[in-house]
PDB file of N, CA, C and O in Angstrom:
ATOM      1  N   MET A   1     125.981  64.730 153.825  1.00  0.00           N
ATOM      2  CA  MET A   1     126.197  63.712 152.845  1.00  0.00           C
ATOM      3  C   MET A   1     127.462  64.069 152.102  1.00  0.00           C
ATOM      4  O   MET A   1     127.841  65.229 151.937  1.00  0.00           O
ATOM      5  N   VAL A   2     128.086  63.001 151.667  1.00  0.00           N
ATOM      6  CA  VAL A   2     129.263  63.143 150.929  1.00  0.00           C
ATOM      7  C   VAL A   2     129.041  63.520 149.471  1.00  0.00           C
ATOM      8  O   VAL A   2     128.166  62.941 148.827  1.00  0.00           O
ATOM      9  N   ASN A   3     129.780  64.442 148.941  1.00  0.00           N
ATOM     10  CA  ASN A   3     129.569  64.867 147.581  1.00  0.00           C
ATOM     11  C   ASN A   3     130.020  63.743 146.644  1.00  0.00           C
ATOM     12  O   ASN A   3     131.202  63.400 146.665  1.00  0.00           O
ATOM     13  N   THR A   4     129.127  63.138 145.807  1.00  0.00           N
ATOM     14  CA  THR A   4     129.489  61.998 144.923  1.00  0.00           C
ATOM     15  C   THR A   4     130.542  62.420 143.906  1.00  0.00           C
ATOM     16  O   THR A   4     131.398  61.612 143.546  1.00  0.00           O
ATOM     17  N   ALA A   5     130.503  63.635 143.445  1.00  0.00           N
ATOM     18  CA  ALA A   5     131.467  64.060 142.427  1.00  0.00           C
ATOM     19  C   ALA A   5     132.888  64.102 143.006  1.00  0.00           C
ATOM     20  O   ALA A   5     133.837  63.717 142.324  1.00  0.00           O
ATOM     21  N   ALA A   6     133.045  64.557 144.234  1.00  0.00           N
ATOM     22  CA  ALA A   6     134.326  64.582 144.873  1.00  0.00           C
ATOM     23  C   ALA A   6     134.909  63.153 145.126  1.00  0.00           C
ATOM     24  O   ALA A   6     136.109  62.917 144.983  1.00  0.00           O
ATOM     25  N   VAL A   7     134.023  62.240 145.497  1.00  0.00           N
ATOM     26  CA  VAL A   7     134.350  60.801 145.698  1.00  0.00           C
ATOM     27  C   VAL A   7     134.894  60.228 144.343  1.00  0.00           C
ATOM     28  O   VAL A   7     135.968  59.629 144.280  1.00  0.00           O
ATOM     29  N   ILE A   8     134.131  60.438 143.331  1.00  0.00           N
ATOM     30  CA  ILE A   8     134.513  59.888 142.013  1.00  0.00           C
ATOM     31  C   ILE A   8     135.847  60.552 141.539  1.00  0.00           C
ATOM     32  O   ILE A   8     136.692  59.863 140.968  1.00  0.00           O
ATOM     33  N   LEU A   9     136.026  61.774 141.752  1.00  0.00           N
ATOM     34  CA  LEU A   9     137.255  62.510 141.384  1.00  0.00           C
ATOM     35  C   LEU A   9     138.472  61.937 142.138  1.00  0.00           C
ATOM     36  O   LEU A   9     139.531  61.695 141.559  1.00  0.00           O
ATOM     37  N   LEU A  10     138.269  61.725 143.489  1.00  0.00           N
ATOM     38  CA  LEU A  10     139.416  61.197 144.305  1.00  0.00           C
ATOM     39  C   LEU A  10     139.722  59.764 143.848  1.00  0.00           C
ATOM     40  O   LEU A  10     140.888  59.373 143.790  1.00  0.00           O
ATOM     41  N   ALA A  11     138.705  58.993 143.531  1.00  0.00           N
ATOM     42  CA  ALA A  11     138.905  57.560 143.123  1.00  0.00           C
ATOM     43  C   ALA A  11     139.700  57.551 141.807  1.00  0.00           C
ATOM     44  O   ALA A  11     140.655  56.790 141.649  1.00  0.00           O
ATOM     45  N   ALA A  12     139.266  58.456 140.822  1.00  0.00           N
ATOM     46  CA  ALA A  12     140.004  58.429 139.553  1.00  0.00           C
ATOM     47  C   ALA A  12     141.420  58.967 139.772  1.00  0.00           C
ATOM     48  O   ALA A  12     142.335  58.462 139.122  1.00  0.00           O
ATOM     49  N   LEU A  13     141.660  59.917 140.606  1.00  0.00           N
ATOM     50  CA  LEU A  13     142.964  60.338 140.913  1.00  0.00           C
ATOM     51  C   LEU A  13     143.861  59.284 141.536  1.00  0.00           C
ATOM     52  O   LEU A  13     145.026  59.174 141.152  1.00  0.00           O
ATOM     53  N   ALA A  14     143.344  58.484 142.509  1.00  0.00           N
ATOM     54  CA  ALA A  14     144.016  57.411 143.163  1.00  0.00           C
ATOM     55  C   ALA A  14     144.353  56.338 142.070  1.00  0.00           C
ATOM     56  O   ALA A  14     145.482  55.847 142.048  1.00  0.00           O
ATOM     57  N   ALA A  15     143.411  55.969 141.177  1.00  0.00           N
ATOM     58  CA  ALA A  15     143.676  55.059 140.179  1.00  0.00           C
ATOM     59  C   ALA A  15     144.857  55.487 139.197  1.00  0.00           C
ATOM     60  O   ALA A  15     145.723  54.699 138.817  1.00  0.00           O
ATOM     61  N   LEU A  16     144.793  56.741 138.854  1.00  0.00           N
ATOM     62  CA  LEU A  16     145.926  57.237 137.979  1.00  0.00           C
ATOM     63  C   LEU A  16     147.230  57.218 138.691  1.00  0.00           C
ATOM     64  O   LEU A  16     148.252  56.959 138.056  1.00  0.00           O
ATOM     65  N   VAL A  17     147.269  57.480 139.986  1.00  0.00           N
ATOM     66  CA  VAL A  17     148.549  57.421 140.739  1.00  0.00           C
ATOM     67  C   VAL A  17     149.012  55.953 140.757  1.00  0.00           C
ATOM     68  O   VAL A  17     150.177  55.686 140.463  1.00  0.00           O
ATOM     69  N   ILE A  18     148.162  55.031 141.083  1.00  0.00           N
ATOM     70  CA  ILE A  18     148.557  53.615 141.171  1.00  0.00           C
ATOM     71  C   ILE A  18     148.990  53.154 139.824  1.00  0.00           C
ATOM     72  O   ILE A  18     150.018  52.483 139.743  1.00  0.00           O
ATOM     73  N   ILE A  19     148.279  53.461 138.716  1.00  0.00           N
ATOM     74  CA  ILE A  19     148.732  52.998 137.398  1.00  0.00           C
ATOM     75  C   ILE A  19     150.125  53.665 137.070  1.00  0.00           C
ATOM     76  O   ILE A  19     151.003  53.022 136.495  1.00  0.00           O
ATOM     77  N   GLY A  20     150.289  54.932 137.442  1.00  0.00           N
ATOM     78  CA  GLY A  20     151.642  55.534 137.196  1.00  0.00           C
ATOM     79  C   GLY A  20     152.790  54.853 137.928  1.00  0.00           C
ATOM     80  O   GLY A  20     153.884  54.678 137.391  1.00  0.00           O
ATOM     81  N   LEU A  21     152.501  54.469 139.193  1.00  0.00           N
ATOM     82  CA  LEU A  21     153.544  53.776 139.973  1.00  0.00           C
ATOM     83  C   LEU A  21     153.866  52.397 139.412  1.00  0.00           C
ATOM     84  O   LEU A  21     155.016  51.957 139.416  1.00  0.00           O
ATOM     85  N   ILE A  22     152.836  51.734 138.935  1.00  0.00           N
ATOM     86  CA  ILE A  22     153.015  50.387 138.270  1.00  0.00           C
ATOM     87  C   ILE A  22     153.892  50.575 137.096  1.00  0.00           C
ATOM     88  O   ILE A  22     154.885  49.860 136.959  1.00  0.00           O
ATOM     89  N   ALA A  23     153.576  51.528 136.209  1.00  0.00           N
ATOM     90  CA  ALA A  23     154.339  51.789 134.951  1.00  0.00           C
ATOM     91  C   ALA A  23     155.780  52.128 135.304  1.00  0.00           C
ATOM     92  O   ALA A  23     156.694  51.638 134.641  1.00  0.00           O
ATOM     93  N   LEU A  24     156.009  52.922 136.290  1.00  0.00           N
ATOM     94  CA  LEU A  24     157.280  53.262 136.716  1.00  0.00           C
ATOM     95  C   LEU A  24     158.182  52.056 137.202  1.00  0.00           C
ATOM     96  O   LEU A  24     159.364  51.909 136.893  1.00  0.00           O
ATOM     97  N   ALA A  25     157.478  51.264 137.967  1.00  0.00           N
ATOM     98  CA  ALA A  25     158.122  49.982 138.485  1.00  0.00           C
ATOM     99  C   ALA A  25     158.486  49.077 137.335  1.00  0.00           C
ATOM    100  O   ALA A  25     159.562  48.479 137.329  1.00  0.00           O
ATOM    101  N   VAL A  26     157.593  48.964 136.348  1.00  0.00           N
ATOM    102  CA  VAL A  26     157.943  48.079 135.186  1.00  0.00           C
ATOM    103  C   VAL A  26     159.097  48.610 134.357  1.00  0.00           C
ATOM    104  O   VAL A  26     159.936  47.856 133.863  1.00  0.00           O
ATOM    105  N   ARG A  27     159.117  49.892 134.221  1.00  0.00           N
ATOM    106  CA  ARG A  27     160.182  50.554 133.502  1.00  0.00           C
ATOM    107  C   ARG A  27     161.548  50.358 134.177  1.00  0.00           C
ATOM    108  O   ARG A  27     162.536  50.054 133.508  1.00  0.00           O
ATOM    109  N   LEU A  28     161.595  50.527 135.468  1.00  0.00           N
ATOM    110  CA  LEU A  28     162.784  50.410 136.178  1.00  0.00           C
ATOM    111  C   LEU A  28     163.332  48.991 136.255  1.00  0.00           C
ATOM    112  O   LEU A  28     164.546  48.804 136.344  1.00  0.00           O
ATOM    113  N   THR A  29     162.463  47.996 136.222  1.00  0.00           N
ATOM    114  CA  THR A  29     162.929  46.649 136.249  1.00  0.00           C
ATOM    115  C   THR A  29     163.258  46.018 134.950  1.00  0.00           C
ATOM    116  O   THR A  29     163.760  44.894 134.929  1.00  0.00           O
ATOM    117  N   GLN A  30     162.994  46.705 133.823  1.00  0.00           N
ATOM    118  CA  GLN A  30     163.307  46.137 132.566  1.00  0.00           C
ATOM    119  C   GLN A  30     164.830  46.137 132.330  1.00  0.00           C
ATOM    120  O   GLN A  30     165.358  45.092 131.949  1.00  0.00           O
ATOM    121  N   ARG A  31     165.547  47.214 132.527  1.00  0.00           N
ATOM    122  CA  ARG A  31     166.936  47.258 132.462  1.00  0.00           C
ATOM    123  C   ARG A  31     167.348  48.350 133.455  1.00  0.00           C
ATOM    124  O   ARG A  31     167.196  49.533 133.153  1.00  0.00           O
ATOM    125  N   PRO A  32     167.851  47.992 134.593  1.00  0.00           N
ATOM    126  CA  PRO A  32     168.245  48.995 135.550  1.00  0.00           C
ATOM    127  C   PRO A  32     169.339  49.972 134.889  1.00  0.00           C
ATOM    128  O   PRO A  32     170.126  49.559 134.037  1.00  0.00           O
ATOM    129  N   ARG A  33     169.327  51.111 135.284  1.00  0.00           N
ATOM    130  CA  ARG A  33     170.240  52.098 134.812  1.00  0.00           C
ATOM    131  C   ARG A  33     171.607  51.717 135.142  1.00  0.00           C
ATOM    132  O   ARG A  33     171.886  51.195 136.222  1.00  0.00           O
ATOM    133  N   ASN A  34     172.548  51.990 134.149  1.00  0.00           N
ATOM    134  CA  ASN A  34     174.011  51.720 134.312  1.00  0.00           C
ATOM    135  C   ASN A  34     174.346  50.285 134.420  1.00  0.00           C
ATOM    136  O   ASN A  34     175.382  49.970 135.007  1.00  0.00           O
ATOM    137  N   THR A  35     173.578  49.389 133.915  1.00  0.00           N
ATOM    138  CA  THR A  35     174.002  48.025 133.960  1.00  0.00           C
ATOM    139  C   THR A  35     174.647  47.691 132.583  1.00  0.00           C
ATOM    140  O   THR A  35     174.171  48.216 131.577  1.00  0.00           O
ATOM    141  N   LEU A  36     175.611  46.919 132.498  1.00  0.00           N
ATOM    142  CA  LEU A  36     176.323  46.532 131.417  1.00  0.00           C
ATOM    143  C   LEU A  36     175.490  45.645 130.544  1.00  0.00           C
ATOM    144  O   LEU A  36     174.912  44.677 131.039  1.00  0.00           O
ATOM    145  N   ILE A  37     175.400  45.928 129.256  1.00  0.00           N
ATOM    146  CA  ILE A  37     174.714  45.022 128.300  1.00  0.00           C
ATOM    147  C   ILE A  37     175.762  44.359 127.440  1.00  0.00           C
ATOM    148  O   ILE A  37     176.877  44.870 127.328  1.00  0.00           O
ATOM    149  N   GLY A  38     175.452  43.289 126.857  1.00  0.00           N
ATOM    150  CA  GLY A  38     176.446  42.608 126.022  1.00  0.00           C
ATOM    151  C   GLY A  38     177.537  42.013 126.860  1.00  0.00           C
ATOM    152  O   GLY A  38     177.278  41.550 127.970  1.00  0.00           O
ATOM    153  N   GLY A  39     178.808  42.011 126.338  1.00  0.00           N
ATOM    154  CA  GLY A  39     179.924  41.397 127.007  1.00  0.00           C
ATOM    155  C   GLY A  39     180.558  42.300 128.008  1.00  0.00           C
ATOM    156  O   GLY A  39     181.421  41.833 128.752  1.00  0.00           O
ATOM    157  N   GLY A  40     180.214  43.537 128.091  1.00  0.00           N
ATOM    158  CA  GLY A  40     180.879  44.376 129.017  1.00  0.00           C
ATOM    159  C   GLY A  40     182.171  44.905 128.468  1.00  0.00           C
ATOM    160  O   GLY A  40     182.288  45.136 127.265  1.00  0.00           O
ATOM    161  N   LEU A  41     183.183  45.109 129.361  1.00  0.00           N
ATOM    162  CA  LEU A  41     184.495  45.613 128.935  1.00  0.00           C
ATOM    163  C   LEU A  41     185.413  44.454 128.608  1.00  0.00           C
ATOM    164  O   LEU A  41     185.769  43.660 129.479  1.00  0.00           O
ATOM    165  N   GLY A  42     185.788  44.368 127.359  1.00  0.00           N
ATOM    166  CA  GLY A  42     186.759  43.380 126.957  1.00  0.00           C
ATOM    167  C   GLY A  42     188.134  44.057 126.722  1.00  0.00           C
ATOM    168  O   GLY A  42     188.238  45.283 126.685  1.00  0.00           O
ATOM    169  N   PRO A  43     189.134  43.260 126.573  1.00  0.00           N
ATOM    170  CA  PRO A  43     190.466  43.908 126.306  1.00  0.00           C
ATOM    171  C   PRO A  43     190.507  44.779 125.046  1.00  0.00           C
ATOM    172  O   PRO A  43     191.212  45.788 125.019  1.00  0.00           O
ATOM    173  N   ALA A  44     189.766  44.404 124.012  1.00  0.00           N
ATOM    174  CA  ALA A  44     189.762  45.203 122.808  1.00  0.00           C
ATOM    175  C   ALA A  44     189.154  46.585 123.018  1.00  0.00           C
ATOM    176  O   ALA A  44     189.652  47.582 122.495  1.00  0.00           O
ATOM    177  N   LEU A  45     188.071  46.629 123.790  1.00  0.00           N
ATOM    178  CA  LEU A  45     187.421  47.906 124.146  1.00  0.00           C
ATOM    179  C   LEU A  45     188.309  48.810 124.983  1.00  0.00           C
ATOM    180  O   LEU A  45     188.408  50.017 124.762  1.00  0.00           O
ATOM    181  N   ILE A  46     188.953  48.170 125.959  1.00  0.00           N
ATOM    182  CA  ILE A  46     189.847  49.006 126.794  1.00  0.00           C
ATOM    183  C   ILE A  46     191.054  49.502 125.959  1.00  0.00           C
ATOM    184  O   ILE A  46     191.513  50.624 126.172  1.00  0.00           O
ATOM    185  N   GLU A  47     191.552  48.722 125.054  1.00  0.00           N
ATOM    186  CA  GLU A  47     192.594  49.169 124.209  1.00  0.00           C
ATOM    187  C   GLU A  47     192.119  50.398 123.339  1.00  0.00           C
ATOM    188  O   GLU A  47     192.844  51.385 123.218  1.00  0.00           O
ATOM    189  N   GLN A  48     190.928  50.313 122.762  1.00  0.00           N
ATOM    190  CA  GLN A  48     190.398  51.390 121.954  1.00  0.00           C
ATOM    191  C   GLN A  48     190.210  52.636 122.804  1.00  0.00           C
ATOM    192  O   GLN A  48     190.466  53.737 122.317  1.00  0.00           O
ATOM    193  N   VAL A  49     189.770  52.511 124.065  1.00  0.00           N
ATOM    194  CA  VAL A  49     189.554  53.558 124.965  1.00  0.00           C
ATOM    195  C   VAL A  49     190.876  54.293 125.289  1.00  0.00           C
ATOM    196  O   VAL A  49     190.985  55.519 125.271  1.00  0.00           O
ATOM    197  N   LEU A  50     191.851  53.446 125.580  1.00  0.00           N
ATOM    198  CA  LEU A  50     193.201  53.971 125.877  1.00  0.00           C
ATOM    199  C   LEU A  50     193.723  54.799 124.713  1.00  0.00           C
ATOM    200  O   LEU A  50     194.239  55.904 124.873  1.00  0.00           O
ATOM    201  N   HIS A  51     193.562  54.210 123.537  1.00  0.00           N
ATOM    202  CA  HIS A  51     194.065  54.906 122.333  1.00  0.00           C
ATOM    203  C   HIS A  51     193.367  56.257 122.173  1.00  0.00           C
ATOM    204  O   HIS A  51     194.045  57.260 121.948  1.00  0.00           O
ATOM    205  N   LEU A  52     192.059  56.320 122.279  1.00  0.00           N
ATOM    206  CA  LEU A  52     191.294  57.539 122.115  1.00  0.00           C
ATOM    207  C   LEU A  52     191.679  58.529 123.180  1.00  0.00           C
ATOM    208  O   LEU A  52     191.821  59.718 122.892  1.00  0.00           O
ATOM    209  N   LYS A  53     191.858  58.060 124.437  1.00  0.00           N
ATOM    210  CA  LYS A  53     192.300  59.016 125.499  1.00  0.00           C
ATOM    211  C   LYS A  53     193.699  59.496 125.171  1.00  0.00           C
ATOM    212  O   LYS A  53     193.979  60.675 125.384  1.00  0.00           O
ATOM    213  N   ALA A  54     194.555  58.700 124.690  1.00  0.00           N
ATOM    214  CA  ALA A  54     195.959  59.139 124.453  1.00  0.00           C
ATOM    215  C   ALA A  54     196.013  60.176 123.263  1.00  0.00           C
ATOM    216  O   ALA A  54     196.919  61.006 123.209  1.00  0.00           O
ATOM    217  N   THR A  55     195.049  60.106 122.342  1.00  0.00           N
ATOM    218  CA  THR A  55     195.007  61.071 121.246  1.00  0.00           C
ATOM    219  C   THR A  55     194.115  62.272 121.594  1.00  0.00           C
ATOM    220  O   THR A  55     193.841  63.097 120.723  1.00  0.00           O
ATOM    221  N   GLY A  56     193.679  62.380 122.792  1.00  0.00           N
ATOM    222  CA  GLY A  56     192.890  63.531 123.193  1.00  0.00           C
ATOM    223  C   GLY A  56     191.457  63.540 122.836  1.00  0.00           C
ATOM    224  O   GLY A  56     190.817  64.591 122.812  1.00  0.00           O
ATOM    225  N   GLN A  57     190.908  62.324 122.542  1.00  0.00           N
ATOM    226  CA  GLN A  57     189.469  62.148 122.130  1.00  0.00           C
ATOM    227  C   GLN A  57     188.624  61.600 123.179  1.00  0.00           C
ATOM    228  O   GLN A  57     187.964  60.578 122.996  1.00  0.00           O
ATOM    229  N   PHE A  58     188.624  62.288 124.341  1.00  0.00           N
ATOM    230  CA  PHE A  58     187.829  61.780 125.415  1.00  0.00           C
ATOM    231  C   PHE A  58     186.369  61.583 125.136  1.00  0.00           C
ATOM    232  O   PHE A  58     185.760  60.595 125.546  1.00  0.00           O
ATOM    233  N   ASP A  59     185.846  62.493 124.467  1.00  0.00           N
ATOM    234  CA  ASP A  59     184.348  62.416 124.130  1.00  0.00           C
ATOM    235  C   ASP A  59     184.131  61.149 123.239  1.00  0.00           C
ATOM    236  O   ASP A  59     183.179  60.396 123.448  1.00  0.00           O
ATOM    237  N   GLN A  60     184.994  60.944 122.287  1.00  0.00           N
ATOM    238  CA  GLN A  60     184.758  59.767 121.432  1.00  0.00           C
ATOM    239  C   GLN A  60     184.923  58.470 122.158  1.00  0.00           C
ATOM    240  O   GLN A  60     184.320  57.461 121.791  1.00  0.00           O
ATOM    241  N   ALA A  61     185.767  58.483 123.226  1.00  0.00           N
ATOM    242  CA  ALA A  61     185.939  57.272 124.091  1.00  0.00           C
ATOM    243  C   ALA A  61     184.752  57.013 124.891  1.00  0.00           C
ATOM    244  O   ALA A  61     184.396  55.864 125.154  1.00  0.00           O
ATOM    245  N   VAL A  62     184.077  58.139 125.319  1.00  0.00           N
ATOM    246  CA  VAL A  62     182.811  57.982 126.148  1.00  0.00           C
ATOM    247  C   VAL A  62     181.649  57.486 125.286  1.00  0.00           C
ATOM    248  O   VAL A  62     180.822  56.684 125.720  1.00  0.00           O
ATOM    249  N   ILE A  63     181.618  57.985 124.065  1.00  0.00           N
ATOM    250  CA  ILE A  63     180.555  57.541 123.073  1.00  0.00           C
ATOM    251  C   ILE A  63     180.800  56.037 122.792  1.00  0.00           C
ATOM    252  O   ILE A  63     179.861  55.241 122.782  1.00  0.00           O
ATOM    253  N   LEU A  64     182.051  55.673 122.571  1.00  0.00           N
ATOM    254  CA  LEU A  64     182.346  54.245 122.321  1.00  0.00           C
ATOM    255  C   LEU A  64     181.853  53.363 123.506  1.00  0.00           C
ATOM    256  O   LEU A  64     181.209  52.331 123.315  1.00  0.00           O
ATOM    257  N   VAL A  65     182.190  53.825 124.741  1.00  0.00           N
ATOM    258  CA  VAL A  65     181.848  52.962 125.940  1.00  0.00           C
ATOM    259  C   VAL A  65     180.349  52.922 126.002  1.00  0.00           C
ATOM    260  O   VAL A  65     179.780  51.851 126.212  1.00  0.00           O
ATOM    261  N   ARG A  66     179.679  54.045 125.829  1.00  0.00           N
ATOM    262  CA  ARG A  66     178.195  54.067 125.863  1.00  0.00           C
ATOM    263  C   ARG A  66     177.571  53.096 124.878  1.00  0.00           C
ATOM    264  O   ARG A  66     176.631  52.367 125.194  1.00  0.00           O
ATOM    265  N   GLY A  67     178.116  53.112 123.697  1.00  0.00           N
ATOM    266  CA  GLY A  67     177.572  52.264 122.619  1.00  0.00           C
ATOM    267  C   GLY A  67     177.810  50.812 122.928  1.00  0.00           C
ATOM    268  O   GLY A  67     176.941  49.987 122.649  1.00  0.00           O
ATOM    269  N   GLU A  68     178.910  50.471 123.472  1.00  0.00           N
ATOM    270  CA  GLU A  68     179.220  49.025 123.702  1.00  0.00           C
ATOM    271  C   GLU A  68     178.616  48.518 124.985  1.00  0.00           C
ATOM    272  O   GLU A  68     178.254  47.345 125.075  1.00  0.00           O
ATOM    273  N   THR A  69     178.500  49.356 125.961  1.00  0.00           N
ATOM    274  CA  THR A  69     178.019  48.888 127.263  1.00  0.00           C
ATOM    275  C   THR A  69     176.613  49.239 127.628  1.00  0.00           C
ATOM    276  O   THR A  69     176.014  48.567 128.469  1.00  0.00           O
ATOM    277  N   GLY A  70     176.047  50.288 127.017  1.00  0.00           N
ATOM    278  CA  GLY A  70     174.709  50.759 127.384  1.00  0.00           C
ATOM    279  C   GLY A  70     174.768  51.579 128.685  1.00  0.00           C
ATOM    280  O   GLY A  70     173.718  51.776 129.296  1.00  0.00           O
ATOM    281  N   LEU A  71     175.862  52.038 129.118  1.00  0.00           N
ATOM    282  CA  LEU A  71     175.976  52.858 130.371  1.00  0.00           C
ATOM    283  C   LEU A  71     175.349  54.287 129.994  1.00  0.00           C
ATOM    284  O   LEU A  71     175.192  54.669 128.834  1.00  0.00           O
ATOM    285  N   SER A  72     175.041  54.960 131.048  1.00  0.00           N
ATOM    286  CA  SER A  72     174.577  56.397 130.907  1.00  0.00           C
ATOM    287  C   SER A  72     175.842  57.221 130.533  1.00  0.00           C
ATOM    288  O   SER A  72     176.960  56.713 130.625  1.00  0.00           O
ATOM    289  N   HIS A  73     175.659  58.460 130.124  1.00  0.00           N
ATOM    290  CA  HIS A  73     176.813  59.380 129.772  1.00  0.00           C
ATOM    291  C   HIS A  73     177.640  59.521 130.980  1.00  0.00           C
ATOM    292  O   HIS A  73     178.861  59.380 130.921  1.00  0.00           O
ATOM    293  N   ARG A  74     176.985  59.809 132.135  1.00  0.00           N
ATOM    294  CA  ARG A  74     177.810  60.102 133.349  1.00  0.00           C
ATOM    295  C   ARG A  74     178.565  58.866 133.798  1.00  0.00           C
ATOM    296  O   ARG A  74     179.722  58.979 134.204  1.00  0.00           O
ATOM    297  N   ALA A  75     177.939  57.657 133.740  1.00  0.00           N
ATOM    298  CA  ALA A  75     178.802  56.432 134.198  1.00  0.00           C
ATOM    299  C   ALA A  75     179.849  56.154 133.215  1.00  0.00           C
ATOM    300  O   ALA A  75     180.942  55.764 133.627  1.00  0.00           O
ATOM    301  N   ALA A  76     179.627  56.321 131.876  1.00  0.00           N
ATOM    302  CA  ALA A  76     180.582  56.005 130.924  1.00  0.00           C
ATOM    303  C   ALA A  76     181.757  57.005 131.015  1.00  0.00           C
ATOM    304  O   ALA A  76     182.906  56.608 130.822  1.00  0.00           O
ATOM    305  N   SER A  77     181.496  58.264 131.299  1.00  0.00           N
ATOM    306  CA  SER A  77     182.539  59.265 131.534  1.00  0.00           C
ATOM    307  C   SER A  77     183.438  58.951 132.755  1.00  0.00           C
ATOM    308  O   SER A  77     184.655  59.136 132.737  1.00  0.00           O
ATOM    309  N   ARG A  78     182.772  58.474 133.793  1.00  0.00           N
ATOM    310  CA  ARG A  78     183.567  57.999 135.011  1.00  0.00           C
ATOM    311  C   ARG A  78     184.389  56.837 134.671  1.00  0.00           C
ATOM    312  O   ARG A  78     185.559  56.784 135.048  1.00  0.00           O
ATOM    313  N   LEU A  79     183.839  55.883 133.965  1.00  0.00           N
ATOM    314  CA  LEU A  79     184.613  54.669 133.603  1.00  0.00           C
ATOM    315  C   LEU A  79     185.812  55.065 132.705  1.00  0.00           C
ATOM    316  O   LEU A  79     186.920  54.564 132.898  1.00  0.00           O
ATOM    317  N   VAL A  80     185.593  55.932 131.758  1.00  0.00           N
ATOM    318  CA  VAL A  80     186.764  56.297 130.833  1.00  0.00           C
ATOM    319  C   VAL A  80     187.830  56.953 131.614  1.00  0.00           C
ATOM    320  O   VAL A  80     189.012  56.707 131.377  1.00  0.00           O
ATOM    321  N   ARG A  81     187.421  57.867 132.635  1.00  0.00           N
ATOM    322  CA  ARG A  81     188.429  58.520 133.419  1.00  0.00           C
ATOM    323  C   ARG A  81     189.246  57.537 134.307  1.00  0.00           C
ATOM    324  O   ARG A  81     190.407  57.782 134.634  1.00  0.00           O
ATOM    325  N   LYS A  82     188.612  56.468 134.661  1.00  0.00           N
ATOM    326  CA  LYS A  82     189.283  55.487 135.570  1.00  0.00           C
ATOM    327  C   LYS A  82     190.169  54.500 134.786  1.00  0.00           C
ATOM    328  O   LYS A  82     191.047  53.872 135.376  1.00  0.00           O
ATOM    329  N   ILE A  83     189.963  54.360 133.532  1.00  0.00           N
ATOM    330  CA  ILE A  83     190.836  53.477 132.735  1.00  0.00           C
ATOM    331  C   ILE A  83     192.134  54.040 132.491  1.00  0.00           C
ATOM    332  O   ILE A  83     192.231  55.084 131.847  1.00  0.00           O
ATOM    333  N   HIS A  84     193.209  53.404 132.977  1.00  0.00           N
ATOM    334  CA  HIS A  84     194.519  53.923 132.741  1.00  0.00           C
ATOM    335  C   HIS A  84     195.415  52.816 132.097  1.00  0.00           C
ATOM    336  O   HIS A  84     195.172  51.620 132.254  1.00  0.00           O
ATOM    337  N   ALA A  85     196.405  53.259 131.406  1.00  0.00           N
ATOM    338  CA  ALA A  85     197.357  52.258 130.776  1.00  0.00           C
ATOM    339  C   ALA A  85     198.170  51.545 131.932  1.00  0.00           C
ATOM    340  O   ALA A  85     198.526  52.127 132.957  1.00  0.00           O
ATOM    341  N   PRO A  86     198.401  50.311 131.664  1.00  0.00           N
ATOM    342  CA  PRO A  86     199.134  49.562 132.693  1.00  0.00           C
ATOM    343  C   PRO A  86     200.572  50.034 132.781  1.00  0.00           C
ATOM    344  O   PRO A  86     201.342  49.519 133.592  1.00  0.00           O
TER     345      PRO A  86
END
């Protein structure tokens, strides 16, 4: 005979795993990582980033881009590195 306690335990574990996967899927679909929020990169923001980079304030430029776009730190750093003066 099958042990009923083991069956109940496995069913509870399976339910927890399914609930966790559903919660993860909902979280990931709310706002995918590294998507721009708001207006994205406008000419004013690019000008500010270029000024900050020119004065040696790379970290401040990254913080500015993160605040304006909602990008992760890594993505904002990459973006700031790629922005160059024309």
